[in-house]
SEDO-936282 format. One record per residue (C-alpha): x, y, z. Coordinates in nm, 2 decimals. Layout:
N
X	Y	Z;
...
***
This chain:
460
-12.29	8.34	-4.89;
-12.37	8.45	-4.54;
-12.52	8.10	-4.47;
-12.18	7.94	-4.56;
-12.00	8.18	-4.33;
-12.23	8.10	-4.04;
-12.19	7.73	-4.10;
-11.81	7.76	-4.11;
-11.80	7.96	-3.78;
-12.04	7.71	-3.62;
-11.82	7.42	-3.72;
-11.50	7.59	-3.60;
-11.66	7.67	-3.26;
-11.77	7.30	-3.23;
-11.41	7.18	-3.31;
-11.23	7.42	-3.08;
-11.28	7.22	-2.75;
-11.15	6.90	-2.92;
-10.85	7.10	-3.04;
-10.78	7.24	-2.70;
-10.82	6.90	-2.54;
-10.58	6.75	-2.79;
-10.32	7.03	-2.72;
-10.37	6.98	-2.34;
-10.31	6.61	-2.37;
-10.00	6.67	-2.58;
-9.86	6.92	-2.32;
-9.95	6.68	-2.03;
-9.78	6.39	-2.21;
-9.47	6.60	-2.27;
-9.46	6.71	-1.90;
-9.51	6.35	-1.78;
-9.23	6.23	-2.01;
-9.01	6.51	-1.88;
-9.09	6.42	-1.52;
-9.05	6.05	-1.56;
-8.72	6.07	-1.76;
-8.50	6.18	-1.46;
-8.66	5.91	-1.23;
-8.60	5.65	-1.49;
-8.24	5.77	-1.54;
-8.19	5.77	-1.16;
-8.33	5.41	-1.13;
-8.10	5.31	-1.41;
-7.80	5.47	-1.24;
-7.88	5.30	-0.91;
-7.91	4.97	-1.08;
-7.57	5.02	-1.24;
-7.41	5.15	-0.91;
-7.20	4.90	-0.70;
-7.34	5.06	-0.38;
-7.61	4.83	-0.22;
-7.87	5.01	-0.01;
-7.93	4.71	0.23;
-7.55	4.67	0.29;
-7.53	5.04	0.37;
-7.82	5.03	0.62;
-7.67	4.72	0.79;
-7.32	4.87	0.83;
-7.46	5.20	0.96;
-7.67	5.01	1.22;
-7.36	4.82	1.32;
-7.17	5.15	1.35;
-7.44	5.27	1.59;
-7.40	4.95	1.80;
-7.02	5.00	1.82;
-7.07	5.36	1.91;
-7.30	5.25	2.19;
-7.01	5.05	2.33;
-6.85	5.39	2.44;
-7.09	5.43	2.74;
-7.03	5.06	2.81;
-6.66	5.13	2.85;
-6.73	5.44	3.05;
-6.96	5.26	3.30;
-6.72	4.97	3.34;
-6.43	5.20	3.42;
-6.63	5.43	3.64;
-6.79	5.13	3.83;
-6.45	4.97	3.90;
-6.29	5.29	4.03;
-6.38	5.53	4.31;
-6.65	5.79	4.33;
-6.40	6.08	4.35;
-6.28	6.02	4.00;
-6.61	5.94	3.82;
-6.66	6.28	3.64;
-6.30	6.26	3.52;
-6.35	5.91	3.38;
-6.67	6.01	3.20;
-6.51	6.32	3.06;
-6.22	6.11	2.92;
-6.45	5.87	2.75;
-6.64	6.16	2.58;
-6.31	6.31	2.47;
-6.18	5.98	2.33;
-6.47	5.97	2.08;
-6.48	6.34	2.01;
-6.11	6.40	1.96;
-6.08	6.06	1.79;
-6.36	6.14	1.54;
-6.19	6.46	1.43;
-5.84	6.33	1.41;
-5.94	6.01	1.24;
-6.13	6.21	0.98;
-5.84	6.46	0.93;
-5.54	6.22	0.93;
-5.61	5.87	1.05;
-5.84	5.74	0.77;
-5.60	5.85	0.50;
-5.31	5.69	0.68;
-5.50	5.37	0.74;
-5.66	5.33	0.39;
-5.45	5.55	0.16;
-5.19	5.42	-0.08;
-4.86	5.30	0.07;
-4.67	5.01	0.21;
-4.58	5.08	0.57;
-4.85	5.35	0.60;
-5.10	5.50	0.36;
-5.15	5.86	0.26;
-5.39	6.03	0.02;
-5.41	6.38	0.17;
-5.60	6.53	0.45;
-5.96	6.43	0.51;
-6.13	6.15	0.33;
-6.22	6.30	-0.01;
-5.90	6.19	-0.19;
-5.89	5.84	-0.04;
-6.01	5.57	-0.27;
-6.32	5.40	-0.14;
-6.19	5.08	0.04;
-6.53	4.91	0.02;
-6.71	4.94	-0.31;
-7.05	4.81	-0.20;
-7.08	5.10	0.05;
-7.06	5.48	0.02;
-6.72	5.60	0.14;
-6.88	5.80	0.43;
-7.05	5.48	0.55;
-6.73	5.29	0.57;
-6.55	5.59	0.72;
-6.79	5.62	1.01;
-6.78	5.24	1.07;
-6.40	5.26	1.10;
-6.42	5.58	1.32;
-6.60	5.40	1.59;
-6.34	5.12	1.59;
-6.06	5.38	1.63;
-6.24	5.53	1.93;
-6.26	5.19	2.09;
-5.89	5.14	2.07;
-5.82	5.48	2.22;
-6.06	5.43	2.51;
-5.91	5.10	2.62;
-5.60	5.29	2.75;
-5.81	5.50	2.98;
-5.89	5.22	3.22;
-5.53	5.11	3.29;
-5.43	5.47	3.37;
-5.74	5.57	3.57;
-5.74	5.78	3.89;
-5.40	5.94	3.85;
-5.35	6.09	3.51;
-5.35	6.46	3.42;
-5.66	6.53	3.20;
-5.47	6.76	2.97;
-5.20	6.50	2.91;
-5.46	6.24	2.85;
-5.60	6.45	2.57;
-5.25	6.47	2.41;
-5.18	6.10	2.40;
-5.54	6.01	2.30;
-5.50	6.24	2.00;
-5.16	6.08	1.90;
-5.31	5.73	1.93;
-5.61	5.82	1.71;
-5.41	6.01	1.45;
-5.10	5.79	1.41;
-5.05	5.49	1.63;
-5.37	5.31	1.56;
-5.40	5.39	1.19;
-5.05	5.29	1.10;
-5.08	4.94	1.24;
-5.44	4.92	1.11;
-5.30	4.99	0.76;
-5.08	4.68	0.79;
-5.38	4.45	0.84;
-5.69	4.62	0.70;
-5.55	4.88	0.46;
-5.37	4.65	0.22;
-5.04	4.66	0.41;
-4.77	4.40	0.45;
-4.95	4.19	0.71;
-5.25	4.14	0.50;
-5.03	4.03	0.21;
-4.87	3.77	0.44;
-5.21	3.62	0.50;
-5.26	3.75	0.85;
-5.63	3.74	0.95;
-5.80	3.96	1.20;
-6.16	3.98	1.10;
-6.29	4.24	1.35;
-5.99	4.35	1.56;
-5.86	4.12	1.83;
-5.52	4.25	1.74;
-5.58	4.57	1.54;
-5.82	4.72	1.80;
-5.79	4.53	2.13;
-5.43	4.42	2.15;
-5.33	4.77	2.02;
-5.52	4.94	2.30;
-5.42	4.68	2.56;
-5.04	4.71	2.50;
-5.06	5.09	2.48;
-5.24	5.06	2.82;
-4.96	4.84	2.95;
-4.70	5.10	2.86;
-4.90	5.37	3.02;
-4.95	5.19	3.34;
-4.58	5.11	3.36;
-4.47	5.47	3.30;
-4.74	5.62	3.52;
-4.68	5.39	3.82;
-4.93	5.25	4.07;
-5.20	5.45	4.26;
-5.12	5.58	4.61;
-5.17	5.30	4.86;
-5.19	5.02	4.60;
-4.87	4.85	4.71;
-4.71	4.82	5.06;
-4.35	4.71	5.11;
-4.34	4.47	5.41;
-4.06	4.43	5.66;
-3.94	4.11	5.50;
-3.89	4.30	5.17;
-4.19	4.15	5.00;
-4.45	4.38	4.84;
-4.81	4.34	4.93;
-5.09	4.43	4.69;
-5.38	4.61	4.85;
-5.73	4.59	4.70;
-5.88	4.93	4.60;
-6.25	4.84	4.54;
-6.45	5.02	4.28;
-6.76	5.21	4.40;
-7.03	5.04	4.20;
-7.03	4.69	4.06;
-7.38	4.77	3.94;
-7.25	5.03	3.70;
-6.97	4.80	3.59;
-7.20	4.51	3.52;
-7.44	4.73	3.33;
-7.14	4.85	3.12;
-7.05	4.49	3.04;
-7.41	4.42	2.93;
-7.39	4.72	2.70;
-7.05	4.60	2.56;
-7.19	4.25	2.50;
-7.48	4.40	2.31;
-7.25	4.64	2.11;
-7.03	4.35	2.01;
-7.31	4.22	1.79;
-7.23	4.52	1.58;
-6.86	4.50	1.63;
-6.82	4.14	1.49;
-7.11	4.07	1.25;
-7.09	4.43	1.12;
-6.74	4.36	1.00;
-6.89	4.16	0.71;
-6.96	4.52	0.58;
-7.23	4.35	0.37;
-7.57	4.20	0.43;
-7.63	4.07	0.08;
-7.45	3.88	-0.18;
-7.21	3.58	-0.16;
-6.88	3.52	0.01;
-6.59	3.29	-0.06;
-6.72	2.95	0.04;
-6.38	2.83	0.13;
-6.37	3.09	0.41;
-6.64	2.89	0.59;
-6.53	2.54	0.51;
-6.75	2.53	0.20;
-7.07	2.55	0.41;
-7.17	2.91	0.41;
-7.23	3.08	0.08;
-7.42	3.40	0.16;
-7.34	3.70	0.38;
-7.67	3.66	0.57;
-7.55	3.32	0.67;
-7.20	3.45	0.75;
-7.35	3.72	0.97;
-7.57	3.46	1.16;
-7.26	3.24	1.21;
-7.07	3.53	1.35;
-7.35	3.62	1.59;
-7.34	3.27	1.73;
-6.96	3.24	1.76;
-6.95	3.58	1.93;
-7.22	3.49	2.18;
-7.08	3.15	2.26;
-6.73	3.28	2.33;
-6.87	3.54	2.57;
-7.09	3.29	2.76;
-6.81	3.04	2.80;
-6.58	3.32	2.91;
-6.82	3.41	3.18;
-6.86	3.05	3.30;
-6.48	3.00	3.30;
-6.42	3.30	3.52;
-6.70	3.18	3.75;
-6.54	2.84	3.80;
-6.19	2.99	3.82;
-6.27	3.24	4.10;
-6.48	2.99	4.28;
-6.19	2.75	4.30;
-5.91	3.00	4.35;
-6.09	3.24	4.60;
-6.36	3.02	4.75;
-6.64	3.24	4.61;
-6.75	3.34	4.26;
-6.64	3.70	4.18;
-6.88	3.92	3.99;
-6.60	4.16	3.87;
-6.40	3.87	3.73;
-6.70	3.72	3.56;
-6.76	4.06	3.39;
-6.40	4.05	3.27;
-6.44	3.69	3.17;
-6.72	3.79	2.94;
-6.51	4.07	2.79;
-6.21	3.83	2.75;
-6.43	3.59	2.56;
-6.56	3.86	2.33;
-6.21	4.00	2.27;
-6.06	3.66	2.20;
-6.32	3.55	1.94;
-6.31	3.88	1.75;
-6.02	3.78	1.52;
-6.17	3.45	1.41;
-6.54	3.48	1.46;
-6.60	3.45	1.09;
-6.38	3.14	1.02;
-6.40	2.90	1.32;
-6.67	2.65	1.40;
-6.90	2.71	1.69;
-6.73	2.45	1.92;
-6.39	2.62	1.85;
-6.55	2.96	1.96;
-6.63	2.80	2.29;
-6.27	2.68	2.33;
-6.14	3.03	2.24;
-6.37	3.19	2.50;
-6.25	2.94	2.76;
-5.88	2.98	2.69;
-5.90	3.36	2.66;
-6.09	3.38	3.00;
-5.83	3.16	3.17;
-5.54	3.37	3.03;
-5.72	3.69	3.15;
-5.76	3.55	3.50;
-5.39	3.45	3.53;
-5.28	3.78	3.37;
-5.47	3.99	3.62;
-5.31	3.81	3.91;
-4.96	3.80	3.75;
-4.95	4.17	3.66;
-5.08	4.27	4.01;
-4.89	4.04	4.25;
-4.58	3.96	4.05;
-4.50	4.26	3.83;
-4.68	4.51	4.06;
-4.84	4.69	3.76;
-5.16	4.87	3.87;
-5.44	4.83	3.62;
-5.76	4.93	3.80;
-6.00	4.77	3.55;
-5.79	4.49	3.40;
-5.76	4.65	3.06;
-5.42	4.50	2.98;
-5.54	4.15	3.07;
-5.88	4.17	2.90;
-5.78	4.35	2.58;
-5.40	4.29	2.55;
-5.36	3.93	2.67;
-5.70	3.79	2.56;
-5.66	3.97	2.22;
-5.32	3.81	2.18;
-5.46	3.47	2.26;
-5.76	3.49	2.03;
-5.55	3.61	1.74;
-5.31	3.32	1.76;
-5.58	3.06	1.82;
-5.75	3.18	1.50;
-5.46	3.00	1.32;
-5.53	2.69	1.52;
-5.90	2.65	1.48;
-5.99	2.82	1.15;
-6.13	2.60	0.88;
-5.85	2.43	0.69;
-5.98	2.58	0.36;
-5.90	2.93	0.49;
-5.52	2.86	0.48;
-5.45	3.07	0.80;
-5.13	2.95	0.98;
-5.04	2.98	1.35;
-4.70	3.12	1.26;
-4.85	3.40	1.05;
-5.10	3.48	1.32;
-4.82	3.49	1.58;
-4.60	3.71	1.37;
-4.88	3.96	1.30;
-4.99	3.97	1.67;
-4.63	4.02	1.79;
-4.57	4.30	1.54;
-4.89	4.48	1.64;
-4.84	4.43	2.01;
-4.47	4.54	1.99;
-4.55	4.84	1.78;
-4.82	4.95	2.02;
-4.61	4.89	2.33;
-4.30	5.07	2.20;
-4.50	5.36	2.07;
-4.68	5.38	2.41;
-4.35	5.39	2.60;
-4.21	5.67	2.37;
-4.53	5.88	2.40;
-4.58	5.84	2.77;
-4.21	5.89	2.87;
-4.19	6.20	2.65;
-4.51	6.35	2.81;
-4.37	6.26	3.15;
-4.04	6.43	3.08;
-4.18	6.74	2.91;
-4.49	6.82	3.11;
-4.56	6.55	3.36;
-4.81	6.27	3.32;
-4.93	6.22	3.67;
-5.13	6.45	3.90;
-4.99	6.56	4.24;
-5.03	6.32	4.53;
-5.27	6.55	4.71;
-5.50	6.57	4.41;
-5.49	6.20	4.36;
-5.58	6.14	4.73;
-5.87	6.39	4.72;
-5.99	6.31	4.38;
-5.95	6.43	4.02;
-6.31	6.54	3.98;
-6.29	6.87	4.17;
-5.93	6.96	4.10;
-5.93	6.87	3.73;
-6.29	6.96	3.64;
-6.43	7.17	3.92;
-6.73	6.94	3.97;
-6.82	6.61	4.11;
-7.02	6.32	3.97;
-7.19	6.27	4.31;
-7.31	6.54	4.54;
***
């Protein structure tokens, strides 16, 4: 009997490791299955989600490029004005983006992309606004639109440089970011009445640049010219006096930065790097977003280059010497002009748009200064307002016929956006002027805004 007991115990001891190993394998298999299940579920959810990672990365990179345009605007404005106001100009450009980011998040995005006809609204912030772009996370599309809003606000700064109270600049910059820009943006990009008419502004010749340009025109008119800009002669005529900027180097560097940033501004407005697009939009020849992006890169660059060459020839003929400052503005005019139709015009048409926009800018600079006596230190009205107007209308002329865009619709849309911006600007600036005063005292203007408005100077 004892021998059987010993044999049983011996057999049990021999089988114990195999039993433990089997149990361990079972536990490990269960743990592995439990660990893999959430991953598999996540992968399945991502596969079913309309959000595309590559599209998201591309749009975020484009947003960074557009954000980098802010120092470009700051350097252009600072370089074309005097040293005594440089800190003031840099501060204004910082505040444009800072205040604009907060106000566009709190109010502007909901007004621009919320539900509604004349203006949208889905509550404060962005949480209740339906995602306007299903292939991107809402926050991605929001930040891309935020940098566009900041661009429109900062355009106004240049035309009103060297004589505006900083506190009042903050007031109107906030109003523009929260209300003026988003309302007209809703008409074109938020499903409003202009988009239903068939108005086409791919990346903002009208929505961004004309809006900012005609707001700038209203501001320059209400504010009046800088001290010493115009002299009344004995014969009653008014002479325009040049007030040179302190650094064409800074201005030129700013234009290079803006040109670079425009490769996010225009191609980024595809808001996609993958997938197909409507072939009719590109004359039946471009079927993928990657091809559309490449086409937009080329049209954007060609328009800028032709704009530069046009300003070069114009100033060489008109003034006897080629002007660097006007060539810089010619580049910007070409970029602004092509922005509306960069997606839907052939390359040769982009060259024509750059040429015409640059000529219009050159004539507008001279006309506003010598005929209307409107003091615009950096040419913001001519570059953004007039060139933006021109490019938007020419989109109807040169767009592929399959697109169905008409010159009349483009003209109506542009006139409405320009008129809205100009009238809103007049109301805002006249109200500020009446209530608190828009302009600094003459002594402060003569000695410089840096020390009196900020207590510090950019150059010591």
